C-alpha positions as CSV (number, residue, x, y, z in Angstrom):
1,X,111.2,18.8,-64.3
2,X,109.8,16.9,-61.3
3,X,110.2,16.7,-57.6
4,X,111.0,13.4,-55.9
5,X,109.2,12.1,-52.8
6,X,108.8,8.7,-51.3
7,X,105.5,7.0,-50.6
8,X,104.6,4.9,-47.6
9,X,106.2,1.8,-49.2
10,X,109.5,3.6,-49.8
11,X,109.1,3.7,-53.6
12,X,110.3,6.9,-55.3
13,X,107.5,8.9,-56.9
14,X,108.0,11.5,-59.6
15,X,105.6,14.4,-59.1
16,X,104.9,17.5,-61.2
17,X,106.6,20.7,-60.4
18,X,103.6,23.0,-59.9
19,X,104.2,26.7,-60.9
20,X,100.7,28.2,-60.9
21,X,97.1,27.7,-60.0
22,X,93.7,29.0,-60.9
23,X,90.4,27.8,-59.5
24,X,90.4,24.0,-59.4
25,X,93.4,23.8,-61.7
26,X,97.2,23.6,-61.2
27,X,99.7,24.0,-63.9
28,X,103.2,22.4,-64.0
29,X,106.4,23.8,-65.3
30,X,106.1,21.7,-68.5
31,X,102.7,23.3,-69.2
32,X,100.5,20.3,-68.2
33,X,97.4,21.2,-66.3
34,X,95.9,19.2,-63.5
35,X,92.5,19.2,-61.7
36,X,93.3,19.5,-58.0
37,X,90.9,17.2,-56.1
38,X,92.8,17.6,-52.9
39,X,92.5,21.4,-52.5
40,X,96.2,21.6,-51.9
41,X,96.0,19.9,-48.5
42,X,92.3,20.6,-47.7
43,X,93.3,24.3,-47.9
44,X,92.1,26.0,-51.1
45,X,88.4,26.1,-50.2
46,X,87.5,28.8,-52.6
47,X,90.0,27.8,-55.3
48,X,93.6,28.5,-56.2
49,X,94.4,32.2,-56.9
50,X,90.9,33.4,-55.8
51,X,90.9,37.0,-57.1
52,X,88.8,38.4,-54.2
53,X,91.1,36.8,-51.6
54,X,94.2,37.9,-53.4
55,X,93.0,41.4,-53.7
56,X,92.3,41.5,-50.0
57,X,95.8,40.4,-49.3
58,X,97.2,43.1,-51.7
59,X,95.1,45.8,-50.0
60,X,96.3,44.7,-46.5
61,X,99.9,44.5,-47.6
62,X,99.8,48.1,-48.4
63,X,98.5,49.0,-44.9
64,X,99.8,46.7,-42.2
65,X,100.8,43.0,-42.1
66,X,102.0,42.6,-38.6
67,X,101.3,44.4,-35.3
68,X,102.2,42.0,-32.5
69,X,99.8,40.2,-30.2
70,X,99.7,43.1,-27.7
71,X,97.6,45.3,-30.1
72,X,94.3,45.3,-31.7
73,X,93.5,46.3,-35.3
74,X,90.2,47.0,-37.2
75,X,90.6,44.1,-39.7
76,X,91.3,41.7,-36.8
77,X,88.1,42.8,-35.1
78,X,86.2,42.6,-38.4
79,X,87.4,39.1,-39.1
80,X,86.7,37.9,-35.6
81,X,83.1,39.2,-35.9
82,X,82.8,37.3,-39.2
83,X,84.1,34.1,-37.6
84,X,81.8,34.4,-34.6
85,X,78.9,35.0,-36.9
86,X,79.3,31.7,-38.8
87,X,79.8,30.0,-35.5
88,X,76.7,31.6,-34.1
89,X,78.6,32.7,-31.0
90,X,78.2,36.5,-31.0
91,X,79.5,37.0,-27.5
92,X,82.4,34.6,-27.9
93,X,86.0,35.3,-28.6
94,X,88.5,34.5,-31.4
95,X,92.3,34.2,-31.5
96,X,94.0,34.0,-34.9
97,X,97.2,31.8,-35.2
98,X,99.1,30.3,-38.1
99,X,98.2,26.6,-38.2
100,X,95.7,24.0,-37.0
101,X,98.4,22.4,-34.8
102,X,98.9,25.7,-33.0
103,X,95.1,26.0,-32.7
104,X,94.8,22.7,-31.0
105,X,97.7,23.5,-28.7
106,X,96.0,26.8,-27.7
107,X,92.6,25.1,-27.1
108,X,94.2,22.4,-25.0
109,X,96.1,24.9,-22.9
110,X,93.0,27.0,-22.4
111,X,90.9,24.0,-21.3
112,X,93.5,22.7,-18.9
113,X,93.9,26.2,-17.4
114,X,90.1,26.5,-16.9
115,X,89.4,22.9,-15.6
116,X,92.7,22.3,-13.8
117,X,92.7,18.8,-15.4
118,X,95.6,17.1,-17.0
119,X,93.9,14.2,-18.9
120,X,92.9,14.7,-22.5
121,X,90.5,12.5,-24.4
122,X,90.1,11.8,-28.2
123,X,89.1,9.0,-30.6
124,X,91.7,6.4,-31.7
125,X,91.7,7.6,-35.3
126,X,91.8,11.3,-34.7
127,X,94.6,13.5,-36.1
128,X,95.2,16.5,-33.9
129,X,98.2,18.1,-35.4
130,X,102.0,17.7,-35.8
131,X,103.1,18.7,-32.2
132,X,104.6,16.0,-30.1
133,X,102.1,16.8,-27.3
134,X,99.3,15.3,-29.4
135,X,101.3,12.7,-31.4
136,X,102.5,10.9,-28.2
137,X,99.4,9.7,-26.4
138,X,101.2,7.3,-24.1
139,X,100.6,9.4,-21.1
140,X,97.9,11.9,-19.9
141,X,95.6,10.7,-22.7
142,X,92.4,8.6,-22.8
143,X,92.1,7.2,-26.3
144,X,88.7,5.7,-27.1
145,X,88.4,3.2,-30.0
146,X,84.8,3.5,-31.4
147,X,85.2,0.9,-34.1
148,X,83.0,-1.7,-32.5
149,X,80.2,0.8,-31.7
150,X,78.1,0.2,-34.8
151,X,77.8,-3.4,-33.7
152,X,76.5,-2.6,-30.2
153,X,73.7,-5.0,-29.2
154,X,70.2,-3.6,-29.3
155,X,70.9,-1.2,-32.0
156,X,71.0,1.9,-29.8
157,X,74.7,2.3,-30.5
158,X,75.7,4.0,-27.3
159,X,72.9,4.4,-24.7
160,X,74.5,1.7,-22.6
161,X,78.0,1.8,-24.0
162,X,80.7,0.3,-21.8
163,X,83.1,2.9,-23.2
164,X,81.4,5.6,-21.1
165,X,82.4,3.9,-17.9
166,X,86.0,4.7,-18.8
167,X,85.5,8.5,-18.7
168,X,86.8,9.7,-15.4
169,X,86.0,12.8,-13.4
170,X,88.6,15.5,-13.8
171,X,89.0,15.0,-17.5
172,X,90.3,18.3,-19.0
173,X,88.9,18.1,-22.5
174,X,87.4,15.8,-25.2
175,X,88.9,16.7,-28.6
176,X,86.5,15.7,-31.4
177,X,87.5,15.4,-35.0
178,X,84.0,15.1,-36.7
179,X,84.6,12.9,-39.7
180,X,88.1,13.2,-41.0
181,X,89.6,10.4,-39.0
182,X,93.2,11.3,-40.1
183,X,91.9,11.7,-43.7
184,X,90.1,8.3,-43.8
185,X,86.6,10.0,-43.8
186,X,85.0,7.9,-41.2
187,X,82.2,9.0,-38.9
188,X,81.8,8.0,-35.2
189,X,78.2,7.2,-34.2
190,X,76.1,10.2,-33.4
191,X,74.6,8.8,-30.1
192,X,78.0,7.9,-28.9
193,X,79.4,11.4,-29.5
194,X,76.5,13.1,-27.9
195,X,76.7,10.8,-24.8
196,X,80.4,11.5,-24.5
197,X,79.9,15.3,-24.7
198,X,77.2,15.1,-22.0
199,X,79.4,12.9,-19.8
200,X,82.5,15.1,-20.2
201,X,80.6,18.2,-19.5
202,X,78.9,16.8,-16.4
203,X,82.4,15.9,-15.1
204,X,83.6,19.4,-15.6
205,X,85.5,19.0,-18.8
206,X,85.6,21.0,-22.0
207,X,84.6,19.9,-25.6
208,X,86.9,21.0,-28.4
209,X,85.8,20.5,-32.0
210,X,88.8,20.0,-34.3
211,X,87.5,21.5,-37.5
212,X,90.8,22.1,-39.2
213,X,89.9,19.7,-42.0
214,X,86.1,19.4,-41.6
215,X,85.2,23.1,-41.2
216,X,84.4,25.9,-43.5
217,X,82.0,24.0,-45.7
218,X,83.9,20.8,-46.2
219,X,81.1,18.6,-45.0
220,X,78.3,20.5,-46.7
221,X,77.7,22.5,-43.5
222,X,79.8,25.3,-42.0
223,X,81.2,22.7,-39.5
224,X,81.5,19.0,-39.1
225,X,80.0,19.1,-35.7
226,X,76.7,20.4,-37.1
227,X,76.0,16.8,-38.3
228,X,76.1,15.7,-34.6
229,X,73.8,18.3,-33.1
230,X,76.4,19.4,-30.5
231,X,77.7,22.8,-29.4
232,X,81.4,22.7,-28.6
233,X,83.0,25.0,-26.0
234,X,85.9,25.7,-28.3
235,X,86.3,25.3,-32.1
236,X,89.6,25.1,-33.9
237,X,89.5,26.1,-37.6
238,X,92.3,26.1,-40.1
239,X,93.3,25.1,-43.6
240,X,90.2,26.2,-45.6
241,X,89.8,29.4,-43.7
242,X,93.0,30.7,-45.2
243,X,92.6,29.3,-48.8
244,X,96.3,28.4,-48.8
245,X,97.5,31.3,-46.6
246,X,98.8,30.0,-43.2
247,X,96.2,31.2,-40.7
248,X,94.0,29.4,-38.2
249,X,91.4,30.5,-35.6
250,X,90.4,29.3,-32.1
251,X,86.8,30.2,-31.3
252,X,85.3,30.0,-27.8
253,X,81.8,30.5,-26.5
254,X,81.0,33.3,-24.1
255,X,81.1,31.1,-21.0
256,X,84.6,29.7,-21.9
257,X,85.8,33.2,-22.7
258,X,84.7,34.5,-19.3
259,X,86.2,31.5,-17.5
260,X,89.5,31.9,-19.4
261,X,89.7,35.7,-18.8
262,X,89.2,35.1,-15.0
263,X,92.3,32.9,-14.9
264,X,94.6,35.5,-16.3
265,X,95.6,33.1,-19.1
266,X,98.4,34.2,-21.3
267,X,99.4,32.8,-24.7
268,X,102.1,34.6,-26.8
269,X,102.9,33.7,-30.3
270,X,104.8,36.0,-32.8
271,X,102.1,35.9,-35.4
272,X,99.1,35.8,-33.1
273,X,96.3,38.1,-34.5
274,X,98.3,39.3,-37.5
275,X,96.2,41.8,-39.6
276,X,97.2,40.1,-42.9
277,X,96.0,36.7,-41.8
278,X,92.8,38.3,-40.5
279,X,92.2,40.0,-43.9
280,X,92.5,36.7,-45.6
281,X,90.0,35.1,-43.2
282,X,87.6,37.9,-43.7
283,X,87.8,37.6,-47.5
284,X,87.4,33.8,-47.5
285,X,84.3,33.9,-45.4
286,X,82.9,36.7,-47.5
287,X,83.4,34.7,-50.7
288,X,81.7,31.6,-49.1
289,X,78.8,33.6,-47.9
290,X,78.3,35.7,-51.1
291,X,78.6,32.8,-53.5
292,X,76.5,30.5,-51.2
293,X,79.2,27.9,-51.3
294,X,77.9,26.0,-48.2
295,X,74.6,25.2,-49.9
296,X,76.5,24.4,-53.1
297,X,78.8,22.0,-51.3
298,X,75.8,20.2,-49.7
299,X,73.9,19.8,-53.0
300,X,76.9,19.0,-55.2
301,X,78.1,16.7,-52.5
302,X,75.1,14.4,-52.9
303,X,75.6,14.3,-56.7
304,X,79.4,13.7,-56.3
305,X,78.8,10.9,-53.7
306,X,76.4,9.1,-56.0
307,X,79.0,9.2,-58.7
308,X,81.7,7.8,-56.4
309,X,79.4,5.2,-54.9
310,X,78.8,3.8,-58.4
311,X,82.5,2.9,-58.5
312,X,82.0,0.4,-55.7
313,X,80.9,-2.1,-58.3
314,X,84.5,-2.6,-59.4
315,X,86.4,-5.5,-57.9
316,X,89.3,-3.3,-56.9
317,X,87.1,-1.1,-54.7
318,X,86.6,-2.2,-51.1
319,X,84.6,0.7,-49.7
320,X,83.4,4.2,-50.4
321,X,82.6,6.9,-47.9
322,X,81.7,10.6,-48.1
323,X,80.0,13.6,-46.6
324,X,79.7,17.0,-48.3
325,X,82.8,17.4,-50.4
326,X,85.1,14.9,-48.6
327,X,85.3,11.4,-49.9
328,X,87.4,8.3,-49.4
329,X,87.8,5.3,-51.7
330,X,89.4,2.2,-50.2
331,X,91.1,-0.1,-52.8
332,X,92.1,-3.7,-52.4
333,X,95.7,-3.0,-51.3
334,X,98.5,-0.4,-51.3
335,X,99.9,-1.5,-54.7
336,X,96.5,-0.9,-56.3
337,X,96.2,2.5,-54.5
338,X,99.5,3.6,-55.9
339,X,98.7,2.3,-59.4
340,X,95.4,4.2,-59.5
341,X,97.0,7.4,-58.1
342,X,99.7,7.3,-60.8
343,X,97.1,6.6,-63.5
344,X,95.0,9.6,-62.4
345,X,98.1,11.8,-62.3
346,X,99.0,10.8,-65.9
347,X,95.5,11.8,-67.0
348,X,95.6,15.2,-65.2
349,X,94.0,14.5,-61.8
350,X,95.6,15.1,-58.4
351,X,94.0,13.2,-55.5
352,X,95.0,12.4,-52.0
353,X,96.8,9.1,-51.6
354,X,97.5,7.2,-48.4
355,X,98.2,3.5,-48.8
356,X,95.2,1.7,-50.3
357,X,93.0,4.8,-49.8
358,X,92.3,7.6,-52.3
359,X,91.1,10.9,-50.7
360,X,89.0,13.4,-52.6
361,X,88.6,16.9,-51.1
362,X,87.8,19.3,-54.0
363,X,87.4,23.0,-53.6
364,X,83.9,24.2,-52.7
365,X,83.9,25.9,-56.1
366,X,84.2,22.7,-58.2
367,X,81.4,22.2,-60.7
368,X,79.4,19.1,-61.4
369,X,80.7,18.6,-65.0
370,X,84.3,18.7,-63.8
371,X,83.7,16.2,-61.1
372,X,81.6,13.8,-63.2
373,X,84.4,13.9,-65.9
374,X,86.8,12.8,-63.2
375,X,84.5,10.0,-62.0
376,X,84.3,8.7,-65.6
377,X,88.0,8.7,-65.9
378,X,88.4,6.8,-62.6
379,X,85.8,4.4,-63.8
380,X,87.9,3.7,-66.9
381,X,91.0,3.1,-64.8
382,X,89.2,0.7,-62.4
383,X,87.8,-1.4,-65.3
384,X,91.3,-2.5,-66.1
385,X,92.2,-3.7,-62.6
């Protein structure tokens, strides 16, 4: 049995009906097993059905799942401390929500309350969630296209960038998605990002790191912004922090926390700071720390990237990009992308697919042998194109 969906070209795709999962594998109703190189949708950072995470959920289900945002709870406090520890913000604050979209909404509202500004800034290729407030950027947004930056004259790539003249005083916040670029795995120049951060802060604005897809080890570091050498005022984390359970976190440094508390800011959401979600977060972070999965993602990422880069010799491959355990392979056109996606599915591999681009975001637990076997299979498919 299959489920029917439609791709970007309107063609009907027949996809497996998934009934169970374990580790990097998903099993369909017909018994076929697939290697999940998409981690669900970036979510299953420590693998499907992780026993430690599932046990933490079962334990919390027997105690308390929901208390309401007006109350505190020991597991919420414990999870918040764990999040602040990996963010190196011991005096900061954490709010748990249900999704990355909610997290971005909370962070924007907090920034605007503190700064009094109304104008938001982001890069042209950033995905900031599914809410209309971030999808419609026709008003109250400054959208900066960084595509030409690598070609800046002189090679300094932003020291005298004309883009910086467009940043006005009174900007509320700069929302930085460090490397996902709506799933395209592209990286804005480091000097440009640092210069924007300095300019926005000097003008009184806040810096929000959107780590919904790039956080929790995805880039071979705890957070994508680590590769840029910046310290955000607020960090939004989602997807991988819940390993498939719908939970997200907004983290703020101590200064932002104090400024926000002074305003009397209120934010009320039915599942804000739920104990069950906090228990999941606490367990996921514990697994990542105890199994040293950040270092593993960094070292395996280099091996995986080398394997993917070898595929660039094929005529059907236009470009390859990667960092940590997130990769993109651009193929010659959408038709080729769909053909390769279908061929991989037939051979037991699930990858992300958007137009001519294949996206690979395997769980942090994926081993080298499994990935290299996938790369060999993809190589065999590409030879025929």
